[in-house]
C-alpha positions as CSV (number, residue, x, y, z in Angstrom):
1,X,37.7,50.3,-27.3
2,X,38.9,48.1,-24.1
3,X,37.5,48.4,-20.5
4,X,39.5,47.4,-17.5
5,X,37.4,45.6,-15.8
6,X,39.7,44.6,-12.9
7,X,38.0,46.5,-10.4
8,X,34.9,44.6,-10.7
9,X,36.0,41.4,-10.7
10,X,34.8,41.0,-7.0
11,X,31.3,41.8,-8.9
12,X,32.1,38.6,-11.1
13,X,33.3,36.5,-8.8
14,X,30.0,37.1,-6.7
15,X,28.3,36.2,-10.1
16,X,30.0,33.1,-10.6
17,X,29.6,31.9,-7.4
18,X,25.7,32.2,-7.2
19,X,25.2,30.4,-10.2
20,X,27.3,27.6,-8.8
21,X,25.8,27.8,-5.5
22,X,22.1,27.8,-7.9
23,X,23.2,25.1,-9.7
24,X,24.5,23.0,-6.8
25,X,20.9,22.4,-5.6
26,X,19.5,20.5,-8.1
27,X,21.0,17.1,-6.3
28,X,20.0,17.6,-2.9
29,X,16.4,19.0,-4.4
30,X,16.1,15.4,-6.0
31,X,16.6,13.5,-3.3
32,X,14.7,14.8,-1.2
33,X,11.9,15.0,-3.6
34,X,12.7,10.8,-3.7
35,X,11.7,11.2,-0.1
36,X,8.8,13.0,-0.4
37,X,7.7,10.5,-3.0
38,X,8.1,8.0,-0.5
39,X,6.4,9.6,1.9
40,X,3.3,10.1,-0.6
41,X,3.2,6.8,-1.6
42,X,2.7,5.2,2.3
43,X,0.1,8.7,3.0
44,X,-1.7,7.5,0.0
45,X,-2.0,3.8,1.3
46,X,-3.2,4.7,4.3
47,X,-5.5,7.1,3.4
48,X,-7.3,4.6,1.2
49,X,-7.4,2.5,4.0
50,X,-9.3,5.1,6.0
51,X,-11.8,6.3,3.6
52,X,-12.5,3.0,2.5
53,X,-13.0,1.6,6.0
54,X,-15.3,4.7,6.3
55,X,-17.5,4.4,3.4
56,X,-17.9,0.1,4.7
57,X,-19.1,1.4,7.8
58,X,-22.2,3.4,6.4
59,X,-22.7,0.8,3.3
60,X,-21.7,-2.6,3.9
61,X,-21.5,-3.1,-0.1
62,X,-20.0,-0.1,-1.0
63,X,-17.3,-1.4,-3.5
64,X,-14.0,-0.2,-2.4
65,X,-12.2,3.0,-4.0
66,X,-8.8,1.6,-4.6
67,X,-5.7,3.0,-6.9
68,X,-2.0,1.1,-7.5
69,X,0.6,3.6,-8.1
70,X,2.4,1.5,-11.0
71,X,5.2,3.7,-11.3
72,X,6.5,7.3,-10.7
73,X,9.3,10.1,-12.2
74,X,11.1,12.8,-10.1
75,X,12.8,15.4,-11.6
76,X,15.0,18.2,-10.6
77,X,16.2,20.9,-12.6
78,X,17.9,24.3,-12.2
79,X,19.1,26.9,-14.4
80,X,21.1,30.2,-14.6
81,X,20.9,33.1,-16.6
82,X,23.4,35.7,-15.7
83,X,23.4,38.6,-17.5
84,X,26.6,41.9,-17.4
85,X,26.2,45.4,-18.7
86,X,28.8,47.5,-18.6
87,X,28.1,50.2,-21.7
88,X,31.4,52.8,-22.2
89,X,30.0,55.9,-23.1
90,X,32.4,58.7,-24.4
91,X,32.2,62.4,-24.1
92,X,34.0,65.2,-25.6
93,X,35.1,68.2,-23.9
94,X,35.9,71.9,-24.9
95,X,37.6,74.4,-23.0
96,X,38.3,78.0,-24.6
97,X,41.2,80.2,-22.6
98,X,41.0,84.2,-22.9
99,X,43.8,83.8,-25.2
100,X,42.3,82.4,-27.6
101,X,43.6,79.0,-27.5
102,X,41.5,76.3,-27.7
103,X,42.2,73.4,-25.6
104,X,40.0,70.1,-26.5
105,X,40.5,67.5,-24.2
106,X,39.0,63.9,-25.1
107,X,38.2,61.8,-21.9
108,X,35.5,58.4,-21.3
109,X,33.8,57.8,-18.6
110,X,32.2,54.1,-17.4
111,X,28.6,54.6,-16.5
112,X,25.3,52.8,-16.3
113,X,27.6,49.3,-15.0
114,X,25.3,46.1,-14.1
115,X,25.7,42.7,-13.5
116,X,22.4,40.7,-12.9
117,X,22.0,36.8,-12.2
118,X,18.6,35.2,-13.1
119,X,18.2,31.7,-11.9
120,X,15.3,29.3,-11.4
121,X,15.3,25.5,-9.7
122,X,12.2,23.3,-9.8
123,X,11.1,19.8,-9.3
124,X,8.1,17.9,-11.2
125,X,6.3,14.5,-10.0
126,X,4.8,12.5,-12.1
127,X,2.6,9.1,-11.1
128,X,1.6,6.1,-13.5
129,X,-1.7,4.9,-11.9
130,X,-4.1,1.8,-12.1
131,X,-7.7,1.8,-10.5
132,X,-8.9,-1.7,-9.4
133,X,-11.5,-2.4,-11.2
134,X,-11.1,-6.6,-11.7
135,X,-14.3,-8.1,-9.8
136,X,-12.2,-10.4,-7.8
137,X,-9.7,-8.1,-6.6
138,X,-12.5,-5.9,-5.6
139,X,-14.7,-8.8,-3.8
140,X,-11.3,-10.1,-1.5
141,X,-11.3,-6.1,-0.8
142,X,-14.5,-5.6,0.2
143,X,-14.0,-8.5,2.4
144,X,-11.6,-7.4,4.2
145,X,-13.0,-4.0,4.6
146,X,-16.0,-5.2,6.2
147,X,-13.8,-7.0,8.4
148,X,-12.0,-4.0,9.5
149,X,-15.6,-2.4,9.6
150,X,-17.1,-4.7,11.9
151,X,-19.6,-5.6,9.6
152,X,-18.4,-9.4,9.4
153,X,-16.2,-11.4,11.6
154,X,-12.7,-13.7,11.0
155,X,-14.5,-16.7,10.2
156,X,-16.4,-14.9,7.4
157,X,-13.0,-13.8,6.2
158,X,-11.8,-17.3,6.2
159,X,-14.9,-19.0,4.6
160,X,-15.3,-16.0,2.2
161,X,-12.0,-14.5,0.8
162,X,-10.9,-15.8,-2.9
163,X,-8.1,-17.2,-2.7
164,X,-5.9,-16.1,-6.3
165,X,-6.1,-19.4,-8.7
166,X,-3.1,-20.8,-10.5
167,X,-3.0,-21.1,-14.2
168,X,-4.6,-24.1,-15.7
169,X,-1.2,-24.5,-17.5
170,X,0.6,-24.7,-13.8
171,X,-1.9,-26.9,-12.1
172,X,-0.1,-30.3,-11.5
173,X,-1.4,-33.8,-13.1
174,X,-1.7,-35.3,-10.2
175,X,-2.2,-32.6,-7.0
176,X,-0.4,-33.6,-4.2
177,X,-2.1,-31.4,-1.3
178,X,-5.5,-30.0,-1.1
179,X,-6.4,-27.3,0.9
180,X,-9.0,-27.1,3.6
181,X,-10.7,-23.8,5.1
182,X,-10.4,-23.6,8.8
183,X,-11.2,-22.0,12.1
184,X,-9.3,-22.8,15.2
185,X,-9.5,-26.5,15.6
186,X,-12.6,-27.3,14.0
187,X,-12.6,-29.2,10.7
188,X,-16.1,-28.4,9.7
189,X,-15.9,-24.8,10.1
190,X,-17.3,-23.1,7.0
191,X,-19.6,-25.4,5.7
192,X,-20.6,-26.9,9.1
193,X,-21.2,-29.7,9.5
194,X,-18.9,-30.3,6.4
195,X,-15.8,-29.0,4.9
196,X,-15.0,-26.6,2.6
197,X,-11.6,-26.5,0.3
198,X,-10.1,-24.2,-1.0
199,X,-9.9,-25.0,-5.0
200,X,-6.6,-24.6,-7.0
201,X,-5.2,-21.9,-5.4
202,X,-2.1,-20.3,-5.8
203,X,0.9,-20.9,-3.1
204,X,2.5,-17.9,-3.4
205,X,-0.7,-16.4,-1.8
206,X,-0.9,-18.7,1.0
207,X,2.4,-18.1,2.3
208,X,3.2,-16.6,5.2
209,X,3.9,-13.5,6.5
210,X,2.3,-11.8,3.1
211,X,-0.6,-14.1,2.9
212,X,-3.9,-12.9,4.0
213,X,-5.3,-16.9,4.2
214,X,-2.6,-18.7,5.4
215,X,-1.6,-22.7,4.6
216,X,0.9,-24.6,7.4
217,X,1.0,-28.3,6.1
218,X,1.4,-30.1,9.0
219,X,0.9,-34.1,9.1
220,X,-0.7,-33.8,12.6
221,X,-3.7,-31.8,11.0
222,X,-3.6,-34.0,8.0
223,X,-3.8,-36.8,10.0
224,X,-6.2,-35.4,12.4
225,X,-8.3,-34.5,9.1
226,X,-8.3,-38.1,8.0
227,X,-10.0,-39.1,11.4
228,X,-12.6,-36.7,11.5
229,X,-13.8,-36.4,7.8
230,X,-15.9,-39.8,8.1
231,X,-19.3,-39.1,7.3
232,X,-18.6,-35.5,6.3
233,X,-18.8,-34.3,2.8
234,X,-16.3,-31.9,1.2
235,X,-17.5,-28.8,-0.5
236,X,-15.7,-27.5,-3.6
237,X,-17.0,-23.5,-2.6
238,X,-18.9,-21.8,0.0
239,X,-21.8,-21.9,-2.3
240,X,-21.6,-25.2,-4.7
241,X,-23.2,-28.2,-4.5
242,X,-20.5,-29.7,-5.9
243,X,-18.3,-32.5,-3.9
244,X,-15.2,-34.6,-4.1
245,X,-14.8,-38.1,-2.1
246,X,-11.5,-37.9,0.7
247,X,-8.7,-39.2,-1.1
248,X,-5.9,-40.6,1.3
249,X,-3.4,-40.3,-1.1
250,X,-3.9,-36.2,-0.6
251,X,-1.9,-34.2,2.3
252,X,-4.8,-32.3,3.5
253,X,-3.6,-28.8,4.6
254,X,-5.8,-26.1,7.0
255,X,-5.8,-22.9,5.5
256,X,-6.4,-20.3,8.2
257,X,-6.8,-16.2,8.7
258,X,-3.0,-14.7,9.3
259,X,-2.7,-14.4,12.5
260,X,-1.3,-10.9,12.3
261,X,-5.2,-10.0,11.0
262,X,-7.1,-12.5,14.0
263,X,-8.9,-10.5,16.8
264,X,-6.6,-10.6,19.9
265,X,-9.4,-12.4,21.7
266,X,-8.5,-15.3,19.3
267,X,-4.5,-15.5,20.2
268,X,-3.8,-16.5,23.8
269,X,-3.3,-20.3,24.2
270,X,-6.2,-22.6,24.5
271,X,-8.4,-20.4,22.3
272,X,-9.3,-22.0,19.4
273,X,-12.1,-20.3,18.4
274,X,-10.9,-17.7,15.8
275,X,-14.8,-16.7,14.6
276,X,-15.4,-13.3,16.5
277,X,-15.0,-9.5,15.2
278,X,-12.2,-7.4,15.1
279,X,-11.4,-6.3,18.0
280,X,-8.1,-3.8,17.8
281,X,-9.3,-1.6,14.8
282,X,-12.5,0.9,15.7
283,X,-14.5,2.9,12.7
284,X,-16.8,5.4,14.8
285,X,-19.3,8.1,13.7
286,X,-18.6,11.7,15.0
287,X,-19.7,12.2,17.9
288,X,-19.7,8.7,19.5
289,X,-17.2,7.7,22.1
290,X,-14.1,6.9,21.3
291,X,-12.4,3.2,22.6
292,X,-9.8,3.7,25.5
293,X,-6.5,3.8,24.9
294,X,-7.4,4.3,21.0
295,X,-4.9,6.2,18.9
296,X,-6.6,8.1,16.0
297,X,-5.3,7.0,12.6
298,X,-7.5,9.3,10.2
299,X,-11.0,10.6,9.5
300,X,-13.5,10.3,6.2
301,X,-16.8,10.7,5.6
302,X,-18.2,11.9,9.2
303,X,-16.1,8.5,10.6
304,X,-12.7,8.6,12.4
305,X,-10.7,5.3,12.9
306,X,-8.6,4.6,15.7
307,X,-6.7,1.3,16.5
308,X,-6.1,0.1,20.5
309,X,-2.3,-0.1,20.6
310,X,-2.6,-1.3,24.2
311,X,-5.1,-4.2,23.7
312,X,-2.9,-6.5,23.4
313,X,-2.7,-10.0,24.2
314,X,0.9,-12.0,24.3
315,X,1.4,-14.5,21.6
316,X,1.5,-17.9,22.8
317,X,1.8,-21.1,20.6
318,X,2.3,-19.8,17.3
319,X,6.7,-20.2,17.5
320,X,6.2,-21.5,13.5
321,X,5.4,-18.2,13.1
322,X,8.6,-16.6,13.5
323,X,7.2,-14.2,16.4
324,X,6.7,-14.0,19.9
325,X,5.4,-11.4,22.0
326,X,2.7,-8.6,22.0
327,X,1.1,-7.3,18.8
328,X,-0.1,-3.5,19.3
329,X,-3.0,-2.0,17.5
330,X,-0.2,-0.2,15.4
331,X,1.2,-3.5,14.3
332,X,-2.3,-5.2,13.8
333,X,-3.1,-1.9,11.7
334,X,0.3,-1.7,9.6
335,X,-0.6,-5.9,8.5
336,X,-4.0,-4.7,7.9
337,X,-2.8,-1.8,5.1
338,X,-0.2,-5.0,3.9
339,X,-3.0,-7.5,3.5
340,X,-5.3,-4.6,1.6
341,X,-2.0,-3.9,-0.9
342,X,-2.1,-8.0,-0.8
343,X,-5.5,-8.1,-2.1
344,X,-4.5,-6.0,-5.2
345,X,-2.2,-8.5,-6.5
346,X,-3.3,-11.1,-9.4
347,X,-0.9,-14.5,-10.3
348,X,1.4,-13.4,-13.3
349,X,0.4,-16.4,-15.7
350,X,-3.1,-16.3,-14.3
351,X,-5.4,-17.7,-17.1
352,X,-9.1,-16.3,-17.1
353,X,-11.5,-18.3,-18.2
354,X,-15.5,-17.8,-18.8
355,X,-17.6,-18.0,-16.3
356,X,-19.5,-21.3,-15.9
357,X,-23.1,-21.1,-16.0
358,X,-24.7,-22.0,-11.9
359,X,-26.6,-25.4,-11.7
360,X,-30.3,-25.1,-12.0
361,X,-30.5,-26.2,-8.5
362,X,-28.2,-25.7,-5.4
363,X,-28.0,-25.5,-1.8
364,X,-28.1,-22.4,0.0
365,X,-24.4,-21.7,1.8
366,X,-24.0,-23.4,5.0
367,X,-26.6,-25.4,4.5
368,X,-25.9,-29.7,4.8
């Protein structure tokens, strides 16, 4: 039996419109969740820094807990399950008249008509992460967190931060440059009165602005170094007794801490001492006084992290850095977070070699 559903067309149209509306939600939902993922990555980076600064403040030699997000996947979908029920029930109606004549009439009625729409819209996010476990990466991170937690000075970072090395296959047969760890304008900064080299660094990790320790080739410094090196040793590391002779055929390049990570007190013109403690970031135990003009970043394990946005100094004498103007505490902290990410990177072509046995006798660090 055919049923005329013309009277129900508005209902069917409503179902269709609802289905199309629900299906059209998938794309905006996907776009929204993509932005949520980006926000999650940024929030994770900051929260890791806050957590590790608090741990380092509590214990100077705590190993950082750091993860890298290698990849992420966002999926959004919607589904529609419409249902239309319109059963037709026939009924037989009998009627008996007084004259003995029976009249039989047959009719049909449309009952229990119903239209339902079931729908679902949802998203699924998944991440692939990597726990930082390589010892050299952890050492770099530990030094940066110690610096941020006021456990060590800028000089300690300059002198101890391990810069990734180039692979053995990529080392030039005749190196043209030798990199020297320098604090301010002092040639003998790290192992006074002698000099410490950065042995075989990967230049990619010394390039501004992404570098933690940066190299700025300068003939003026190379000439100054040639005059000041007489009578001093050139050590290959801060702890090893191995030395090398000065070579006039090499260009000697100063390696210094990125000025965005330096204490503000080291930035004005005339201040050559870049050895102080950090002065734009504070890790404060709960209940202790809060620094003036400070902004709260986050809290962890009974400590709160503050930056000092009004404690700024004009940046004089750094036109070659491509930046002139004040550094705010917020900008310093942003660069500090980026330096943490930089510290987790490794050269793609790094050839790992086995550790060499330490010498039977060696000088103590910072001894002549």
